[in-house]
C-alpha positions as CSV (number, residue, x, y, z in Angstrom):
1,X,10.2,18.6,-10.6
2,X,11.1,15.1,-10.6
3,X,13.9,14.1,-7.9
4,X,17.4,12.3,-8.4
5,X,18.3,9.3,-5.9
6,X,20.8,11.5,-4.3
7,X,18.7,14.3,-4.1
8,X,16.5,12.0,-1.9
9,X,18.9,10.6,0.4
10,X,20.4,13.9,1.1
11,X,16.6,15.2,2.3
12,X,16.4,12.2,5.1
13,X,20.1,13.1,6.3
14,X,20.2,15.0,9.7
15,X,19.5,15.0,13.3
16,X,16.3,12.6,13.6
17,X,15.9,10.5,16.6
18,X,15.9,6.9,15.5
19,X,16.4,3.9,17.7
20,X,16.7,0.3,16.2
21,X,18.0,-2.5,18.6
22,X,18.3,-0.4,21.2
23,X,21.1,2.2,19.5
24,X,20.6,5.6,18.0
25,X,21.0,5.8,14.3
26,X,23.6,8.8,13.2
27,X,22.9,8.3,9.5
28,X,19.7,6.2,8.4
29,X,21.3,6.7,4.8
30,X,24.2,4.6,5.8
31,X,23.2,2.0,8.4
32,X,23.3,-1.5,7.8
33,X,19.3,-2.5,8.3
34,X,18.1,0.9,6.5
35,X,20.6,1.2,3.7
36,X,19.4,-1.5,1.4
37,X,15.7,-0.4,1.0
38,X,17.2,3.6,1.1
39,X,19.2,2.6,-1.7
40,X,16.0,1.0,-3.8
41,X,14.2,3.6,-3.1
42,X,16.8,5.9,-4.5
43,X,16.8,3.8,-7.4
44,X,13.2,4.0,-8.1
45,X,13.9,8.0,-8.0
46,X,16.8,7.3,-10.5
47,X,14.3,5.2,-13.0
48,X,12.4,8.4,-13.6
49,X,15.6,10.1,-15.2
50,X,16.4,7.3,-17.5
51,X,15.1,7.2,-21.1
52,X,13.7,3.7,-21.1
53,X,11.5,4.6,-18.2
54,X,11.1,7.9,-18.0
55,X,8.4,8.0,-20.8
56,X,6.0,5.5,-18.0
57,X,7.5,6.7,-14.8
58,X,6.8,10.8,-15.7
59,X,4.3,13.1,-17.1
60,X,4.6,16.8,-18.0
61,X,1.9,18.9,-16.5
62,X,1.6,22.6,-17.3
63,X,4.8,22.7,-18.8
64,X,6.5,21.0,-15.7
65,X,8.0,17.3,-15.6
66,X,6.8,15.3,-12.8
67,X,6.3,12.1,-11.6
68,X,2.9,10.3,-12.6
69,X,2.1,8.5,-9.8
70,X,1.3,12.4,-8.8
71,X,-0.9,13.0,-11.3
72,X,-4.8,13.0,-10.2
73,X,-6.8,11.0,-12.2
74,X,-9.5,12.2,-14.6
75,X,-9.6,8.9,-16.9
76,X,-9.3,5.4,-17.7
77,X,-6.2,6.1,-19.2
78,X,-4.7,7.8,-16.5
79,X,-5.3,4.8,-14.2
80,X,-4.1,2.4,-16.9
81,X,-0.6,4.6,-16.8
82,X,0.1,4.3,-13.2
83,X,-0.9,0.3,-13.5
84,X,1.7,0.3,-16.1
85,X,4.0,2.9,-14.2
86,X,3.9,0.2,-10.9
87,X,4.2,-2.4,-12.9
88,X,7.3,-1.4,-14.5
89,X,9.0,-0.2,-11.4
90,X,8.8,-3.6,-9.7
91,X,9.9,-5.0,-12.6
92,X,12.9,-2.8,-12.6
93,X,13.8,-3.4,-8.9
94,X,13.0,-7.2,-8.9
95,X,10.5,-7.4,-5.9
96,X,7.7,-5.7,-4.3
97,X,7.7,-2.3,-2.2
98,X,4.5,-1.5,-0.4
99,X,5.5,2.0,0.6
100,X,6.8,4.0,-2.7
101,X,4.3,7.2,-2.4
102,X,1.5,6.7,-4.6
103,X,-0.4,4.9,-2.0
104,X,-0.3,7.9,0.3
105,X,-1.3,10.5,-2.6
106,X,-4.3,8.4,-3.2
107,X,-5.5,8.8,0.5
108,X,-5.1,13.0,-0.2
109,X,-7.3,13.0,-2.9
110,X,-10.0,11.2,-1.0
111,X,-9.7,14.2,1.4
112,X,-10.9,16.0,-1.8
113,X,-13.8,14.4,-1.9
114,X,-14.4,15.1,1.4
115,X,-14.3,19.1,0.4
116,X,-17.3,19.9,1.6
117,X,-17.1,19.0,4.6
118,X,-13.5,20.2,5.2
119,X,-15.4,24.0,4.2
120,X,-18.0,23.4,7.0
121,X,-14.7,23.0,9.8
122,X,-12.7,25.5,8.1
123,X,-12.3,26.9,4.1
124,X,-8.4,26.7,4.9
125,X,-8.3,23.4,5.5
126,X,-9.2,22.9,2.0
127,X,-6.7,25.2,0.7
128,X,-4.3,23.6,2.7
129,X,-4.8,20.4,1.0
130,X,-4.7,22.0,-2.1
131,X,-1.6,23.7,-1.8
132,X,0.5,20.3,-0.2
133,X,-1.1,17.9,-3.4
134,X,0.7,20.7,-5.6
135,X,3.8,20.5,-3.4
136,X,3.8,17.0,-4.0
137,X,3.9,17.0,-7.8
138,X,6.9,19.9,-7.8
139,X,8.4,18.5,-4.8
140,X,8.8,15.0,-5.4
141,X,8.9,14.0,-1.7
142,X,8.7,10.6,-0.4
143,X,5.2,10.3,1.0
144,X,4.0,7.7,3.7
145,X,0.8,7.7,5.1
146,X,0.9,7.5,9.5
147,X,-2.8,5.6,10.7
148,X,-2.2,3.1,13.0
149,X,-2.2,4.0,16.9
150,X,-1.2,2.0,19.7
151,X,-4.5,1.9,20.7
152,X,-4.7,0.5,24.5
153,X,-7.7,-1.1,25.9
154,X,-9.8,-1.0,22.7
155,X,-13.2,-1.9,24.9
156,X,-12.8,1.7,26.4
157,X,-12.8,5.3,24.6
158,X,-9.5,7.4,24.8
159,X,-10.7,9.3,27.3
160,X,-11.2,6.8,29.6
161,X,-7.6,5.4,30.0
162,X,-4.1,6.7,29.1
163,X,-5.0,9.6,26.9
164,X,-2.0,9.4,24.8
165,X,-2.9,6.3,23.3
166,X,-4.7,7.8,20.6
167,X,-3.3,10.7,18.7
168,X,-4.4,14.2,19.9
169,X,-4.2,17.7,20.2
170,X,-3.2,19.4,23.7
171,X,-2.7,22.7,22.5
172,X,-3.4,25.3,19.8
173,X,-1.3,28.1,19.5
174,X,-1.2,30.9,16.8
175,X,1.6,29.0,15.0
176,X,-0.3,25.6,14.7
177,X,-1.7,23.1,16.9
178,X,0.4,20.7,19.5
179,X,-0.1,17.0,19.2
180,X,1.4,14.2,21.3
181,X,0.7,10.1,21.3
182,X,2.3,8.3,18.7
183,X,1.4,6.4,15.6
184,X,3.1,3.0,14.0
185,X,4.3,3.8,10.3
186,X,6.1,1.6,7.4
187,X,9.1,3.8,6.1
188,X,8.6,7.0,8.5
189,X,12.6,6.8,9.1
190,X,13.6,7.3,5.9
191,X,10.1,9.5,4.5
192,X,10.1,12.9,4.1
193,X,6.8,13.5,5.3
194,X,3.6,11.6,6.8
195,X,0.1,12.4,6.2
196,X,-1.6,11.8,9.5
197,X,-5.0,11.0,10.4
198,X,-6.8,9.0,12.8
199,X,-7.2,5.4,13.2
200,X,-10.6,3.1,13.2
201,X,-11.5,3.8,17.0
202,X,-13.4,5.7,19.3
203,X,-12.7,9.2,18.8
204,X,-15.5,10.7,21.5
205,X,-19.3,11.1,21.0
206,X,-18.5,15.1,20.6
207,X,-18.8,16.7,17.5
208,X,-15.7,18.6,18.4
209,X,-12.7,16.3,19.9
210,X,-9.1,16.6,20.3
211,X,-8.7,13.4,18.4
212,X,-10.4,13.8,15.0
213,X,-7.3,15.6,13.8
214,X,-5.4,15.1,10.4
215,X,-2.1,16.7,8.9
216,X,0.8,16.4,7.0
217,X,3.9,16.0,9.5
218,X,7.0,16.8,8.0
219,X,9.2,13.8,9.6
220,X,12.1,15.9,10.2
221,X,10.1,18.1,12.8
222,X,11.2,18.6,16.4
223,X,10.3,16.4,19.5
224,X,9.4,13.5,17.0
225,X,11.1,10.3,17.7
226,X,11.2,7.1,15.7
227,X,11.2,3.9,17.8
228,X,12.0,1.1,15.1
229,X,11.5,-3.0,14.9
230,X,14.7,-4.5,14.1
231,X,15.3,-4.8,10.6
232,X,15.8,-8.1,8.5
233,X,18.6,-6.7,6.4
234,X,22.4,-8.0,7.7
235,X,20.9,-10.5,9.8
236,X,22.4,-13.4,7.6
237,X,23.9,-13.5,4.1
238,X,21.8,-11.8,0.7
239,X,22.6,-14.9,-1.0
240,X,20.8,-17.1,1.3
241,X,17.7,-14.4,2.1
242,X,17.5,-12.5,-1.1
243,X,14.3,-10.7,-0.6
244,X,14.5,-9.9,3.1
245,X,18.3,-8.0,2.6
246,X,16.9,-5.8,-0.4
247,X,13.0,-5.4,0.6
248,X,12.9,-5.2,3.9
249,X,10.8,-1.9,5.0
250,X,11.3,-1.0,8.6
251,X,8.5,-0.1,10.7
252,X,8.9,2.5,13.4
253,X,6.7,3.4,16.6
254,X,6.5,7.1,15.5
255,X,6.4,9.2,19.0
256,X,5.0,12.6,18.9
257,X,6.3,14.6,22.4
258,X,4.6,17.4,21.7
259,X,5.2,18.5,18.2
260,X,4.0,21.7,16.6
261,X,1.8,21.2,13.3
262,X,2.0,24.5,11.6
263,X,-1.6,25.5,10.8
264,X,-0.9,25.6,6.7
265,X,-0.4,21.7,7.3
266,X,-3.4,20.8,9.4
267,X,-5.9,19.5,7.2
268,X,-9.0,19.1,9.8
269,X,-9.3,19.4,13.4
270,X,-12.1,18.9,16.1
271,X,-14.5,17.4,13.3
272,X,-15.6,13.9,14.0
273,X,-17.9,14.4,10.8
274,X,-14.8,14.7,9.3
275,X,-13.2,11.4,10.4
276,X,-16.3,9.7,9.8
277,X,-16.1,10.4,6.6
278,X,-12.4,10.4,5.5
279,X,-12.4,6.8,7.3
280,X,-15.1,5.3,5.3
281,X,-13.7,6.8,1.9
282,X,-10.2,6.5,2.8
283,X,-8.9,3.7,0.5
284,X,-10.9,4.4,-2.8
285,X,-8.0,5.4,-4.4
286,X,-5.4,3.6,-2.6
287,X,-6.5,-0.1,-2.7
288,X,-5.8,0.0,-6.1
289,X,-2.4,0.4,-5.7
290,X,-2.2,-2.0,-2.6
291,X,-4.0,-4.8,-5.0
292,X,-1.5,-4.7,-7.6
293,X,1.3,-5.1,-5.6
294,X,-0.4,-8.4,-4.4
295,X,-0.8,-9.3,-8.1
296,X,2.9,-8.8,-8.5
297,X,3.3,-10.9,-5.4
298,X,1.1,-13.7,-7.1
299,X,3.3,-13.7,-10.1
300,X,6.5,-14.2,-8.0
301,X,4.7,-17.2,-6.1
302,X,3.9,-19.4,-9.5
303,X,7.6,-18.1,-11.1
304,X,8.9,-19.9,-8.1
305,X,6.8,-22.7,-7.7
306,X,7.0,-23.5,-11.5
307,X,10.4,-23.1,-11.8
308,X,11.0,-25.6,-8.8
309,X,8.6,-27.9,-10.7
310,X,9.7,-27.5,-14.0
311,X,13.5,-28.5,-13.1
312,X,12.1,-32.0,-12.0
313,X,9.8,-32.9,-14.4
314,X,6.8,-32.6,-11.9
315,X,4.9,-30.0,-13.5
316,X,3.6,-32.7,-16.0
317,X,1.5,-34.5,-13.2
318,X,-2.2,-33.3,-13.2
319,X,-2.3,-33.4,-9.1
320,X,0.0,-30.3,-9.8
321,X,-1.6,-28.9,-12.7
322,X,-4.4,-28.5,-10.4
323,X,-2.4,-27.1,-8.0
324,X,-0.6,-24.4,-10.0
325,X,-4.1,-23.9,-11.8
326,X,-5.3,-22.6,-8.3
327,X,-2.7,-20.4,-8.2
328,X,-3.5,-19.0,-11.6
329,X,-7.0,-18.4,-10.8
330,X,-6.3,-16.5,-7.9
331,X,-3.8,-14.0,-9.7
332,X,-6.2,-14.1,-12.9
333,X,-8.8,-12.8,-9.8
334,X,-6.8,-9.8,-8.8
335,X,-6.0,-9.3,-12.4
336,X,-9.9,-9.3,-12.9
337,X,-11.0,-6.8,-10.2
338,X,-8.5,-4.3,-11.1
339,X,-8.9,-4.3,-14.8
340,X,-13.0,-4.2,-14.6
341,X,-12.6,-1.6,-11.7
342,X,-10.5,0.6,-14.4
343,X,-12.9,-0.1,-17.3
344,X,-16.3,0.7,-15.2
345,X,-14.6,3.6,-12.8
346,X,-16.9,6.2,-11.8
347,X,-16.4,9.7,-11.2
348,X,-15.7,10.9,-7.6
349,X,-17.5,13.6,-5.5
350,X,-14.4,15.8,-6.2
351,X,-14.9,15.4,-9.9
352,X,-11.8,13.0,-10.3
353,X,-11.7,9.3,-12.0
354,X,-12.1,6.9,-9.2
355,X,-11.7,3.0,-9.6
356,X,-15.6,0.8,-9.6
357,X,-15.7,1.0,-6.0
358,X,-17.7,-1.9,-5.3
359,X,-15.5,-4.1,-7.4
360,X,-12.2,-2.8,-6.0
361,X,-13.2,-3.7,-2.5
362,X,-14.5,-7.1,-3.5
363,X,-10.8,-7.7,-4.9
364,X,-8.9,-6.5,-2.0
365,X,-10.8,-9.1,-0.2
366,X,-10.4,-11.5,-2.4
367,X,-6.6,-10.7,-2.8
368,X,-6.2,-10.3,1.1
369,X,-8.4,-13.3,2.4
370,X,-7.0,-15.9,0.0
371,X,-3.3,-15.2,0.3
372,X,-2.1,-17.2,3.3
373,X,-4.1,-20.4,1.3
374,X,-1.9,-19.5,-1.6
375,X,1.1,-19.5,0.2
376,X,0.3,-22.4,1.8
377,X,-0.2,-23.7,-2.0
378,X,3.1,-22.6,-3.5
379,X,5.0,-24.0,-0.7
380,X,3.6,-27.1,-1.2
381,X,4.6,-26.9,-4.7
382,X,8.3,-26.1,-4.1
383,X,8.4,-29.1,-1.9
384,X,10.5,-29.4,1.3
385,X,13.9,-28.3,-0.2
386,X,13.3,-24.9,0.7
387,X,13.3,-25.7,4.3
388,X,16.2,-27.6,4.2
389,X,18.6,-26.5,1.5
390,X,22.5,-25.3,3.3
391,X,23.3,-22.0,2.8
392,X,25.2,-20.3,-0.1
393,X,28.7,-20.7,2.0
394,X,28.3,-24.7,2.1
395,X,28.0,-24.6,-1.4
396,X,31.3,-22.4,-1.9
397,X,33.3,-24.5,1.1
398,X,35.9,-27.1,-0.9
399,X,35.0,-29.6,1.5
400,X,31.3,-29.6,0.7
401,X,31.2,-27.9,-2.5
402,X,31.6,-31.1,-4.1
403,X,28.9,-32.9,-2.6
404,X,26.3,-30.0,-2.9
405,X,27.0,-29.9,-6.6
406,X,26.6,-33.8,-6.7
407,X,23.1,-33.5,-5.3
408,X,21.5,-30.3,-6.2
409,X,22.7,-30.3,-10.3
410,X,20.1,-32.4,-12.3
411,X,21.3,-31.3,-15.6
412,X,23.3,-29.4,-17.9
413,X,20.5,-26.4,-17.7
414,X,20.0,-26.8,-14.0
415,X,23.1,-26.8,-12.7
416,X,23.9,-26.4,-8.1
417,X,24.2,-22.4,-8.4
418,X,21.2,-21.8,-10.2
419,X,19.0,-24.5,-8.0
420,X,20.0,-22.8,-4.4
421,X,19.3,-19.4,-5.8
422,X,15.7,-20.3,-6.8
423,X,15.1,-22.4,-3.8
424,X,17.1,-19.2,-1.6
425,X,14.2,-17.0,-3.3
426,X,11.7,-19.8,-2.5
427,X,12.3,-19.5,1.0
428,X,12.7,-16.2,1.7
429,X,9.3,-15.4,-0.7
430,X,7.2,-18.3,1.4
431,X,9.1,-19.7,4.8
432,X,11.1,-16.9,6.1
433,X,10.5,-13.7,9.1
434,X,10.4,-11.7,5.7
435,X,7.5,-13.9,4.5
436,X,5.6,-13.8,7.5
437,X,6.1,-10.4,7.7
438,X,4.6,-9.8,4.5
439,X,1.9,-11.9,5.2
440,X,0.4,-9.7,8.6
441,X,1.5,-6.6,6.6
442,X,-1.1,-7.5,3.5
443,X,-3.7,-8.3,6.1
444,X,-3.5,-5.7,8.3
445,X,-2.0,-2.8,6.5
446,X,-5.0,-0.9,5.0
447,X,-7.6,-2.1,7.3
448,X,-8.1,-5.4,8.7
449,X,-10.8,-8.0,7.1
450,X,-13.7,-6.9,9.3
451,X,-13.5,-3.5,8.0
452,X,-12.6,-4.6,4.3
453,X,-16.1,-6.4,4.3
454,X,-17.8,-3.3,5.7
455,X,-16.2,-1.4,2.7
456,X,-18.0,-4.3,0.5
457,X,-21.0,-3.7,2.0
458,X,-21.3,0.0,2.0
459,X,-20.4,0.2,-1.8
460,X,-22.3,-3.1,-3.0
461,X,-25.3,-2.2,-5.4
462,X,-27.7,-4.2,-3.0
463,X,-30.5,-2.7,-5.2
464,X,-29.8,-4.3,-8.3
465,X,-30.6,-8.0,-6.6
466,X,-33.7,-6.7,-4.9
467,X,-34.9,-5.3,-7.8
468,X,-34.6,-8.8,-9.9
469,X,-36.2,-10.7,-7.0
470,X,-38.8,-8.4,-6.7
471,X,-39.9,-8.8,-10.1
472,X,-39.0,-12.9,-10.3
473,X,-41.0,-13.4,-7.5
474,X,-43.7,-11.3,-8.6
475,X,-43.6,-9.4,-5.2
476,X,-46.4,-6.6,-5.0
477,X,-45.0,-2.9,-5.3
478,X,-45.6,-2.2,-1.5
479,X,-42.1,-4.1,-1.4
480,X,-40.1,-1.3,-1.4
481,X,-37.0,-1.2,-3.8
482,X,-34.9,1.9,-3.6
483,X,-34.1,2.3,-7.4
484,X,-35.4,0.1,-10.3
485,X,-32.9,1.2,-12.7
486,X,-30.0,-0.9,-11.2
487,X,-32.6,-3.9,-12.2
488,X,-29.8,-5.9,-14.5
489,X,-26.1,-6.4,-14.4
490,X,-25.1,-3.2,-13.0
491,X,-21.5,-3.5,-15.0
492,X,-24.2,-3.7,-18.4
493,X,-25.9,-0.6,-17.3
494,X,-22.8,1.6,-16.0
495,X,-21.3,0.6,-19.5
496,X,-24.0,1.4,-21.7
497,X,-25.2,4.8,-19.3
498,X,-24.9,8.2,-20.7
499,X,-23.1,9.7,-17.6
500,X,-20.5,7.3,-18.2
501,X,-17.9,10.0,-19.6
502,X,-14.3,10.7,-19.1
503,X,-13.8,13.2,-15.9
504,X,-11.6,15.9,-17.5
505,X,-9.6,18.7,-15.4
506,X,-12.1,21.4,-16.2
507,X,-15.1,19.6,-15.0
508,X,-13.0,19.1,-11.5
509,X,-12.9,20.2,-8.6
510,X,-9.4,22.0,-7.4
């Protein structure tokens, strides 16, 4: 099934223990700091029912219509469909959401790839995973990802400090496991479920650890508490901060105060081996949608900068064109990595089609590491007026309106009101609290820089360059190269490989 926006709103109303600005939230769907984003999220559901969007956002499997974001990828075509759907959603809402659910279901696909590991722990865990993947398609729930713990003193293992700094199991019962601790999570107060798993940390040296646990958490469960950061919506007029008032995705510290997780929701338990495998492969699918969001952010920066330049004629200057070209190269670099990752996609251990891992992870590093510099270039191109322009109220006030119309109108095409809107948009995109929060989020949300580079290290084909230099330098066979078949451009080898086939559901592990 596919939900409507109102069905989504109904699903998150209730008695959740949510706090923001020191006060308890009575109804998250009407609270001024949550409602704008919930309305956007509801709009995404409603788009699935509209004629011009349904063909892009939905698919039919086994006679049932479901969201294309939940469809398992068996081919390059499936990935192009996901990419088109994401682009369509962002175009329709006029901005970027980082948490819409598709980024989390991809993490669950990586759990499928750990099927052998889960079966070694308990075959029931794999059955639980398959059941939840089916539920996601049929229920269309809003699923988010709970990952980061408070951690405490990172130089110490959790056993040597306050044990609650990392989420852990405190008791097993016939009904399930009881967990205690906390997780930082974006959008949890207005989501339905959270895929909860260990963070990057020291889980202990034993093969079994109470910290090595993963599960699906119903966010209406008793003994959960949500303590949110102050939202940006409503702090200033939407006319002056159009992005912050519509797209601020509120983050929360989610407290697990002895929460019961039913056994059917447990995906693994007391296995550091499972944690190590899953942490190493967690983003093999989700990095794609993460990078695609940054691609859209690059479009916003280019559009805001170019409009600001064209209205004053500065886009004709060679020095300005050089900076614009730098932004374009950044954007197209992200585009190239996404496109190539689909074109050279690989079969996963579970038989799904996953984006080319080396290209995908390298693209993530490029997108994230260069983002601060690109924002600075866009800020330079937009100019100082994005930080100096008066607010919308001043453009309407009789005593000041005429002056502002005089100094902000350029010609008959660029009148004062359009210039004000553009400058307000650029300020919120590049200079505001919302801009700073977005930059920090993109820098750390999937993993910190060192972990992103570690993913590149694990997935790059090191043997290809070694084999090339071995031959070029005339080194003897005593110098070991593991796989001489990778001599040459690995992309070319993959493209012409007989093993490069489209995966079908019949050949995949379910």
